[in-house]
C-alpha positions as CSV (number, residue, x, y, z in Angstrom):
1,X,115.9,125.4,126.3
2,X,112.4,126.7,126.6
3,X,110.8,129.5,128.7
4,X,108.1,128.5,131.1
5,X,105.8,131.4,131.7
6,X,103.5,132.1,134.6
7,X,101.6,135.0,136.1
8,X,99.7,135.7,139.3
9,X,97.6,138.5,140.8
10,X,96.5,138.5,144.5
11,X,95.3,141.2,146.8
12,X,94.2,141.6,150.5
13,X,93.1,144.3,152.9
14,X,95.8,145.1,155.4
15,X,95.0,146.6,158.8
16,X,97.6,149.4,158.6
17,X,98.0,152.9,157.0
18,X,99.3,153.0,153.5
19,X,102.5,154.6,154.7
20,X,103.3,151.6,156.9
21,X,102.6,149.2,154.0
22,X,104.7,151.2,151.6
23,X,107.6,151.5,154.2
24,X,107.8,147.7,154.3
25,X,107.6,147.3,150.5
26,X,110.4,149.9,150.1
27,X,112.6,147.8,152.3
28,X,113.3,145.6,149.3
29,X,115.7,143.2,151.1
30,X,113.6,142.9,154.3
31,X,110.4,142.5,152.5
32,X,111.8,140.3,149.7
33,X,113.1,137.8,152.3
34,X,109.4,137.3,153.3
35,X,108.7,135.8,149.9
36,X,108.5,132.0,150.0
37,X,111.6,130.3,148.4
38,X,114.0,133.2,148.6
39,X,117.3,131.8,149.7
40,X,119.3,135.0,149.4
41,X,118.6,138.6,148.4
42,X,121.3,141.3,148.1
43,X,121.3,144.9,147.1
44,X,123.7,145.7,144.3
45,X,123.1,149.4,144.1
46,X,121.1,151.6,141.6
47,X,117.9,149.9,142.8
48,X,119.1,146.5,141.5
49,X,118.8,143.4,143.7
50,X,120.1,139.9,143.2
51,X,117.8,137.0,144.1
52,X,118.6,133.4,144.4
53,X,115.6,131.2,145.0
54,X,115.2,127.6,146.2
55,X,115.3,124.9,143.7
56,X,111.9,124.0,142.3
57,X,111.4,120.5,141.1
58,X,108.3,118.5,140.0
59,X,110.0,115.3,138.8
60,X,110.2,116.4,135.2
61,X,111.9,119.8,135.8
62,X,114.4,121.0,138.3
63,X,115.2,124.7,138.3
64,X,117.1,127.1,140.6
65,X,116.0,130.6,139.8
66,X,118.8,133.2,139.9
67,X,118.1,136.7,138.7
68,X,118.6,140.4,139.1
69,X,115.7,142.9,139.3
70,X,115.5,146.7,139.3
71,X,112.8,148.4,141.4
72,X,111.0,151.7,140.6
73,X,109.2,153.4,143.4
74,X,108.5,156.8,141.7
75,X,104.7,156.3,141.7
76,X,103.4,156.7,145.3
77,X,100.7,154.0,144.7
78,X,102.9,151.4,142.9
79,X,106.3,149.8,143.2
80,X,107.3,148.2,140.0
81,X,110.1,145.7,139.2
82,X,111.6,144.3,136.0
83,X,114.5,142.0,135.1
84,X,118.0,143.4,134.6
85,X,120.5,141.4,132.4
86,X,120.3,137.9,131.2
87,X,119.5,135.2,133.7
88,X,117.7,131.9,133.9
89,X,114.7,133.6,135.5
90,X,113.0,136.9,134.8
91,X,110.2,138.6,136.8
92,X,108.1,141.7,136.1
93,X,105.4,143.1,138.3
94,X,104.2,145.6,140.8
95,X,102.8,146.1,144.2
96,X,99.8,148.4,144.2
97,X,98.4,150.1,147.2
98,X,95.2,152.0,147.7
99,X,93.2,153.1,150.7
100,X,91.3,150.2,152.2
101,X,87.5,149.9,152.8
102,X,87.9,151.1,156.4
103,X,89.8,153.9,158.0
104,X,93.4,152.9,158.8
105,X,93.5,150.1,156.3
106,X,95.2,149.6,152.9
107,X,94.4,147.4,150.0
108,X,97.6,145.7,148.8
109,X,97.8,143.9,145.5
110,X,100.7,141.9,143.9
111,X,100.6,141.5,140.2
112,X,103.5,139.5,138.7
113,X,104.6,137.5,135.7
114,X,107.7,135.5,135.2
115,X,109.7,133.4,132.7
116,X,112.0,130.6,133.6
117,X,114.5,129.1,131.1
118,X,114.7,125.4,131.5
119,X,116.3,122.6,129.6
120,X,113.3,120.5,128.5
121,X,111.9,119.4,125.2
122,X,109.3,121.8,123.9
123,X,106.8,119.0,123.7
124,X,106.8,118.8,127.5
125,X,106.0,122.5,128.0
126,X,102.2,122.1,128.0
127,X,102.6,119.6,130.8
128,X,104.9,121.8,132.9
129,X,103.3,125.2,132.6
130,X,100.2,124.4,134.8
131,X,102.6,123.3,137.6
132,X,104.5,126.6,137.1
133,X,101.3,128.6,137.3
134,X,100.3,126.8,140.5
135,X,103.7,127.4,142.0
136,X,103.5,131.1,141.1
137,X,100.0,131.4,142.7
138,X,101.2,129.8,145.9
139,X,104.3,132.0,146.1
140,X,102.3,135.2,145.4
141,X,99.6,134.3,148.0
142,X,102.2,133.2,150.6
143,X,104.2,136.4,150.0
144,X,101.1,138.6,150.4
145,X,100.1,136.8,153.6
146,X,103.6,137.3,155.0
147,X,103.6,141.0,154.2
148,X,100.2,141.4,155.7
149,X,101.3,139.6,158.9
150,X,104.5,141.6,159.2
151,X,102.8,144.9,158.7
152,X,99.9,144.1,161.0
153,X,102.2,142.9,163.8
154,X,104.1,146.1,163.6
155,X,107.4,144.1,163.4
156,X,110.3,145.5,161.6
157,X,113.3,143.8,159.9
């Protein structure tokens, strides 16, 4: 068993007030379901959420991420998350918000890193990690785009 590590940072200007952006981000289940690959997301209490993601496969590795995450929203400009318990996938990160460049806009950034435990030979790791980084970037960028679209459309839930 080895851990495949990846990290991504992406940001965008959202045409909405910071309060509207933060309101969506604080709806952890509603917002989390916008993330590409999330098959189920349930609140377990005490700011802990259980994620089951779609199986990721590249021919050499097949992995179905399953994890629990705790959120911390005590900082008004950041919402952080970290893994809870032992699972086959762990994610750390934060949403950061700041006033945008124009009145009525918000700059939203997602900064995340993750580790996936997979059953492969360690010698294969250098071949698999670039794929994991690419997948992480695609998910982060897709998530950011979906959040932006949801907030800008004014849709809820």
